[in-house]
C-alpha positions as CSV (number, residue, x, y, z in Angstrom):
1,M,56.3,138.6,99.3
2,Y,59.7,138.9,97.7
3,R,63.0,138.2,99.4
4,N,65.9,140.7,99.0
5,V,69.0,138.7,97.9
6,K,72.3,140.5,98.4
7,R,74.4,140.4,95.2
8,N,78.1,139.7,95.3
9,N,80.4,142.6,94.8
10,P,83.2,142.2,92.3
11,I,85.9,140.2,94.1
12,A,88.5,142.8,93.1
13,T,86.5,145.5,95.0
14,V,86.2,143.2,98.0
15,I,90.0,142.6,98.1
16,K,90.7,146.3,97.7
17,N,88.4,147.1,100.6
18,Y,90.1,144.4,102.7
19,I,93.6,145.8,101.9
20,D,92.6,149.4,102.6
21,K,92.5,149.6,106.4
22,K,90.8,153.0,106.1
23,S,87.9,151.7,104.0
24,G,85.8,150.9,107.0
25,K,85.0,147.6,105.4
26,V,87.9,145.4,106.4
27,S,85.9,143.1,108.7
28,E,83.0,142.8,106.2
29,S,85.4,142.2,103.3
30,R,87.3,139.6,105.3
31,N,84.1,137.6,106.0
32,E,83.0,137.8,102.3
33,I,86.4,136.7,101.1
34,R,86.5,133.7,103.4
35,K,83.0,132.8,102.3
36,R,83.7,133.0,98.6
37,F,87.3,131.9,98.5
38,S,86.9,128.2,97.4
39,G,84.9,129.2,94.3
40,L,87.3,131.9,93.1
41,D,89.8,131.6,90.2
42,W,93.4,130.7,91.2
43,E,94.7,134.1,90.4
44,D,92.2,135.7,92.7
45,Q,93.0,133.1,95.4
46,K,96.7,134.0,95.1
47,R,96.0,137.7,95.5
48,I,93.8,137.0,98.6
49,M,96.4,134.7,100.2
50,D,99.2,137.2,99.6
51,A,97.1,140.0,101.2
52,F,96.2,137.9,104.2
53,L,99.8,137.0,104.8
54,D,100.5,140.7,105.2
55,S,97.8,141.0,107.8
56,G,97.3,139.9,111.4
57,K,97.8,136.5,113.0
58,S,94.3,135.1,112.6
59,D,94.3,136.0,108.8
60,R,97.8,134.6,108.4
61,E,96.8,131.3,110.1
62,W,93.7,131.1,107.9
63,V,96.0,131.2,104.8
64,Y,98.6,128.8,106.3
65,S,95.9,126.1,106.4
66,R,95.0,126.7,102.8
67,L,98.6,126.8,101.5
68,L,99.1,123.3,102.7
69,D,97.0,122.1,99.8
70,L,97.2,125.2,97.5
71,W,100.9,125.6,97.7
72,D,102.7,127.6,95.0
73,P,106.5,128.3,95.0
74,S,105.8,132.0,94.6
75,F,104.9,132.1,98.3
76,E,108.2,130.5,99.5
77,Q,110.1,133.7,100.2
78,K,107.2,135.4,102.0
79,V,106.5,132.3,104.1
80,K,110.2,132.0,105.0
81,E,110.2,135.7,106.2
82,L,107.1,135.1,108.2
83,W,108.6,132.1,109.9
84,E,111.8,133.9,110.8
85,R,109.7,136.8,112.2
86,Y,107.0,134.9,114.1
87,H,107.9,131.2,114.3
88,E,104.2,130.3,114.1
89,N,103.5,126.5,114.3
90,R,101.1,126.5,111.3
91,C,103.7,128.3,109.3
92,A,106.1,125.5,110.1
93,W,103.6,122.9,108.7
94,I,103.9,124.6,105.3
95,I,107.7,124.5,105.4
96,I,107.8,120.9,106.5
97,R,105.5,119.8,103.7
98,H,106.7,122.0,100.8
99,F,110.1,123.6,101.3
100,P,113.2,122.1,99.8
101,L,114.7,119.3,101.9
102,D,118.0,121.1,102.3
103,F,116.3,123.9,104.1
104,I,114.5,121.6,106.4
105,K,117.6,119.6,107.2
106,S,119.7,122.7,107.9
107,N,117.0,124.0,110.3
108,L,115.7,120.7,111.6
109,G,115.8,121.7,115.3
110,Q,113.4,124.6,114.7
111,F,110.7,122.4,113.2
112,D,110.6,119.2,115.1
113,A,108.5,120.2,118.1
114,D,105.4,118.2,119.1
115,R,104.1,116.0,116.3
116,N,105.9,118.0,113.6
117,Y,108.7,115.5,113.6
118,Y,106.4,112.8,112.3
119,F,105.7,114.9,109.2
120,I,109.4,115.7,108.8
121,C,110.1,111.9,108.8
122,L,107.5,111.3,106.1
123,R,109.8,113.4,103.8
124,L,113.3,112.7,105.1
125,A,113.0,109.0,105.9
126,K,112.5,108.2,102.2
127,D,116.3,108.6,102.1
128,K,117.3,105.3,103.5
129,D,120.4,106.9,105.1
130,Y,118.3,109.2,107.2
131,V,118.4,108.0,110.9
132,I,114.9,108.1,112.4
133,E,114.9,109.4,116.0
134,K,112.4,106.9,117.3
135,N,112.1,108.5,120.7
136,K,110.5,111.6,119.1
137,L,107.6,109.5,117.7
138,S,104.7,107.7,119.3
139,H,104.6,104.0,118.6
140,I,101.8,104.3,116.0
141,D,103.6,107.2,114.3
142,Y,106.8,105.2,114.1
143,M,104.9,102.4,112.4
144,A,103.3,104.8,110.0
145,V,106.6,106.3,109.0
146,L,108.1,102.9,108.3
147,Y,105.1,102.0,106.3
148,H,104.9,105.1,104.2
149,T,108.7,105.3,103.6
150,E,109.0,101.5,102.9
151,R,111.6,100.9,105.6
152,E,112.6,97.5,107.0
153,F,111.0,96.2,110.2
154,T,112.1,93.1,112.0
155,D,109.5,90.8,113.7
156,D,110.9,91.6,117.2
157,E,110.7,95.3,116.7
158,A,107.3,95.0,115.0
159,R,106.0,93.0,118.0
160,D,107.4,95.4,120.6
161,T,106.0,98.4,118.7
162,L,102.5,96.9,118.4
163,F,102.3,96.0,122.0
164,G,103.6,99.5,122.8
165,V,100.5,100.8,121.0
166,V,98.3,98.5,123.1
167,H,100.1,99.8,126.3
168,D,99.4,103.5,125.2
169,C,95.7,102.8,124.7
170,C,95.4,101.0,128.0
171,V,96.9,103.7,130.2
172,K,95.5,106.8,128.6
173,D,92.0,108.2,129.5
174,A,89.4,105.9,128.0
175,Y,87.6,108.9,126.6
176,L,90.6,109.3,124.2
177,T,90.5,105.7,123.1
178,R,88.6,105.5,119.8
179,L,87.5,102.3,118.1
180,G,88.5,101.3,114.6
181,F,86.3,100.1,111.7
182,G,86.8,96.4,112.6
183,Y,84.4,96.0,115.4
184,S,80.9,94.7,115.3
185,G,78.0,96.2,117.3
186,K,76.3,92.8,117.8
187,R,75.0,92.2,121.3
188,G,77.2,89.9,123.3
189,N,80.5,91.0,121.7
190,V,83.2,92.5,123.9
191,I,85.7,95.1,123.1
192,T,89.3,93.9,122.9
193,P,92.6,95.7,122.1
194,A,92.4,94.8,118.4
195,I,89.2,96.9,118.2
196,F,91.1,100.1,119.3
197,R,91.6,102.4,116.4
198,D,95.3,102.8,116.8
199,V,95.9,99.1,117.3
200,D,93.7,98.3,114.3
201,L,95.8,100.8,112.3
202,G,99.0,99.3,113.6
203,I,97.9,95.9,112.4
204,Y,97.2,97.4,109.0
205,Y,100.8,98.9,108.9
206,L,102.4,95.6,110.0
207,T,100.5,93.7,107.4
208,G,101.7,96.1,104.7
209,L,105.2,95.7,106.0
210,G,105.1,92.0,105.6
211,R,104.9,91.1,109.3
212,A,102.1,88.6,108.9
213,E,103.4,86.3,111.6
214,V,103.5,89.1,114.2
215,V,100.0,89.9,113.3
216,R,98.9,86.3,113.7
217,Q,100.6,86.0,117.1
218,F,99.0,89.3,118.2
219,K,95.5,88.1,117.2
220,V,96.0,84.9,119.3
221,W,96.9,87.1,122.3
222,D,94.0,89.4,121.6
223,K,91.6,86.4,121.5
224,E,92.9,85.2,125.0
225,V,92.2,88.7,126.3
226,G,88.6,88.5,124.9
227,V,88.0,85.1,126.6
228,A,89.2,86.5,129.9
229,I,86.8,89.5,129.6
230,R,83.9,87.2,128.8
231,N,84.6,85.1,131.8
232,S,85.3,88.1,134.1
233,Q,83.5,89.0,137.3
234,E,83.3,92.6,136.0
235,L,81.3,91.6,133.0
236,R,79.0,89.4,135.1
237,A,78.4,92.5,137.3
238,V,77.1,94.4,134.3
239,N,73.4,94.2,133.7
240,T,72.8,91.7,130.9
241,S,70.5,94.1,129.1
242,V,73.4,96.5,128.5
243,N,75.2,96.2,125.2
244,L,78.8,97.4,125.8
245,I,79.1,98.4,122.1
246,D,76.2,100.9,122.2
247,G,75.9,104.4,123.4
248,E,77.3,105.6,126.7
249,A,78.1,102.0,127.8
250,L,80.8,102.0,125.1
251,L,83.1,103.7,127.6
252,V,82.5,100.9,130.1
253,G,83.5,98.3,127.5
254,V,86.7,100.2,126.7
255,K,87.6,100.5,130.4
256,L,87.0,96.8,130.8
257,A,89.3,96.1,127.9
258,N,91.9,98.3,129.4
259,I,91.9,96.3,132.6
260,Y,92.5,92.9,131.0
261,A,94.7,94.0,128.1
262,Y,97.0,95.7,130.6
263,S,97.1,92.7,132.9
264,F,97.9,90.4,130.0
265,L,100.8,92.6,128.8
266,D,104.3,91.4,129.3
267,E,106.1,93.3,132.1
268,K,108.6,94.7,129.6
269,Y,105.9,96.9,128.0
270,K,104.9,98.5,131.3
271,L,106.3,101.7,132.8
272,P,106.7,102.7,136.5
273,S,104.4,105.6,135.9
274,D,101.6,103.4,134.7
275,P,98.3,103.1,136.8
276,S,98.0,99.8,138.5
277,V,95.4,97.2,137.5
278,E,93.6,98.1,140.7
279,D,93.5,101.8,139.5
280,L,92.1,100.7,136.2
281,R,89.5,98.5,137.9
282,K,88.5,101.5,140.1
283,T,87.8,103.7,137.1
284,F,85.7,100.9,135.6
285,E,83.6,100.7,138.8
286,E,83.2,104.4,138.8
287,S,82.0,104.3,135.2
288,L,79.3,101.8,136.2
289,E,78.1,104.1,138.9
290,W,78.1,107.1,136.5
291,F,76.0,105.4,133.9
292,N,73.8,103.6,136.6
293,I,74.7,100.2,135.3
């Protein structure tokens, strides 16, 4: 029995059917274009992106994502007009990454919402005279900006920023705390702050910025947290057959690390809005019940 294989239409025909809103083939053509786009010649890709930018929001946003990596200056005027008309966030991403710095600087207040300011800094902070607005960045993003733009970082600021990252990991929902590549899944190991992905990344940035002594001091502190966890009543309450690195029990290990890391933090890194250690301990106990541990 033979299989009927649909042959591709000439891409010029598909684009024509997409542009012609009376063709009755707009939706079909859109789907075919998206499916075939990555394998097309550059000139065809440009024609498609130009046509999609003249279409509805979902098609514009599809193009915005591709223009991040397939940018061409010929799109600058059209992207500028679309930004001024719609102020779409994905459009702002293109401007921040590719537009002339003078344009970004003169319209800075329009682009720095949410995490956009981080990407703005990656461009503007290479100019050493540019003043970074630290309060607009998370602790880990601030370290990343300094690292990527080769800024100076004192030991005191480095220490405070790294422990700020630890604080952020401890107080946010444990479901959002991801582990880095530096942890081992061997039975008997416990999760400590240095294993958290953002903390692990912060250590990488500080090492690259020449803050080796700060990293050494942090690892001593992290080891003390690990000892406290191993000797804790909470860990003894967990069934010894459970590996806190594996599976669902991973969340239990993260919550336990949050309790002890937060309790070991210097008071200057804590905020009035933080949950108490008792609150963190309660969520740990609830996780034990949830996983029947």
